[in-house]
C-alpha positions in Angstrom: -56.3 91.5 -97.5 -59.9 91.8 -96.7 -61.3 93.2 -93.6 -62.6 90.5 -91.3 -65.6 92.5 -90.5 -66.5 92.8 -94.2 -66.0 89.0 -94.6 -68.3 88.4 -91.6 -71.0 90.8 -93.0 -70.8 89.0 -96.3 -71.1 85.6 -94.6 -74.0 86.9 -92.6 -75.8 88.1 -95.7 -75.2 84.8 -97.4 -76.5 83.0 -94.4 -79.7 85.2 -94.4 -80.1 84.5 -98.1 -79.6 80.8 -97.5 -82.2 80.8 -94.7 -84.6 82.7 -97.0 -84.1 80.2 -99.8 -84.5 77.3 -97.3 -87.7 78.7 -96.0 -89.0 79.1 -99.6 -87.9 75.5 -100.4 -89.7 74.3 -97.3 -92.9 76.1 -98.3 -92.7 74.7 -101.8 -92.1 71.2 -100.5 -95.1 71.4 -98.1 -97.2 72.7 -101.1 -96.0 69.7 -103.2 -96.8 67.3 -100.3 -100.3 68.8 -100.1 -100.7 68.6 -103.9 -99.4 65.0 -103.8 -102.0 64.1 -101.1 -104.8 65.7 -103.1 -103.7 63.8 -106.2 -103.6 60.6 -104.2 -107.2 61.3 -103.0 -108.3 62.0 -106.5 -106.6 58.9 -107.8 -108.3 56.8 -105.1 -111.7 58.3 -106.0 -111.1 57.6 -109.7 -110.1 54.0 -109.0 -113.3 53.6 -107.0 -115.4 55.2 -109.7 -113.8 53.1 -112.4 -114.6 50.0 -110.4 -118.2 51.1 -110.0 -118.5 51.9 -113.7 -117.0 48.5 -114.6 -119.5 46.8 -112.4 -122.4 48.8 -113.9 -121.2 48.1 -117.4 -121.1 44.4 -116.6 -124.6 44.6 -115.4 -125.7 46.5 -118.5 -123.9 44.0 -120.7 -125.7 41.2 -118.9 -129.1 42.9 -119.3 -128.4 43.5 -123.0 -127.3 39.9 -123.4 -130.5 38.6 -121.7 -132.7 40.9 -123.9 -130.9 39.5 -126.9 -131.6 35.9 -125.6 -135.2 36.7 -124.8 -135.8 38.8 -127.9 -137.1 42.3 -127.7 -139.9 41.6 -130.2 -141.1 38.8 -127.9 -141.0 41.2 -124.9 -143.0 43.8 -126.9 -145.5 41.1 -128.0 -145.9 39.9 -124.4 -146.5 43.5 -123.3 -149.1 43.9 -126.0 -150.9 40.8 -124.8 -150.8 42.1 -121.3 -152.2 45.4 -122.4 -155.0 43.6 -124.3 -155.8 41.5 -121.3 -156.0 44.6 -119.1 -158.3 46.3 -121.7 -160.6 43.3 -121.8 -160.7 43.0 -118.0 -161.5 46.7 -117.8 -164.3 46.3 -120.3 -165.7 43.4 -118.4 -165.6 45.3 -115.2 -167.4 48.2 -116.7 -170.0 45.9 -118.2 -170.4 44.1 -114.8 -170.7 47.5 -113.0 -173.5 48.5 -115.4 -175.4 45.3 -115.0 -175.0 45.5 -111.2 -176.3 49.1 -111.2 -179.3 48.0 -113.3 -180.0 45.0 -111.0 -179.7 47.1 -107.8 -182.0 49.7 -109.3 -184.6 47.1 -110.2 -184.3 45.5 -106.7 -184.6 48.9 -105.1 -187.9 49.5 -107.1 -189.2 46.1 -106.0 -188.2 46.9 -102.4 -190.0 50.2 -102.5 -193.1 48.6 -103.8 -193.0 46.0 -101.1 -192.6 48.7 -98.4 -195.5 50.7 -99.7 -197.6 47.6 -100.1 -196.8 46.5 -96.5 -197.4 50.0 -95.2 -200.7 50.2 -97.1 -201.8 46.8 -95.9 -200.9 47.8 -92.3 -203.0 51.0 -92.6 -205.9 49.1 -94.1 -205.7 46.6 -91.2 -205.7 49.4 -88.7 -208.7 51.1 -90.3 -210.6 47.8 -90.5 -209.7 47.1 -86.8 -210.9 50.6 -85.8 -214.2 50.1 -87.8 -214.7 46.7 -86.1 -214.1 48.2 -82.7 -216.5 51.0 -83.5 -219.2 48.5 -84.6 -218.6 46.3 -81.6 -218.9 49.2 -79.2 -222.3 50.3 -80.7 
């Protein structure tokens, strides 16, 4: 027959071992719950990303389809015509600028001549007036 004390000590050791195992099991369960939550978050993010990629791929498919309908060569041809138009407009603007510069230069020369002529005429009139006044006063 076994000693009741010995049986009690064995039961206590087994209880401690059981508590230790239950604590480890609780920690692992909590770890699994956290991992499950993280996996659920990742899954939700992946589902969202897949939806966005699907929408984007539909848009790209639509654009490719439209380009096929319109025809890439036609687009490139239209771009070439636009580029030629821009080049022609630029050349015309440059030519117009040159003509405007020449015209403004010619007008400036004529204006300068007019100013000098008017100034000279004014000086001559003043001189004549002074001479007339001198003659009258004599």
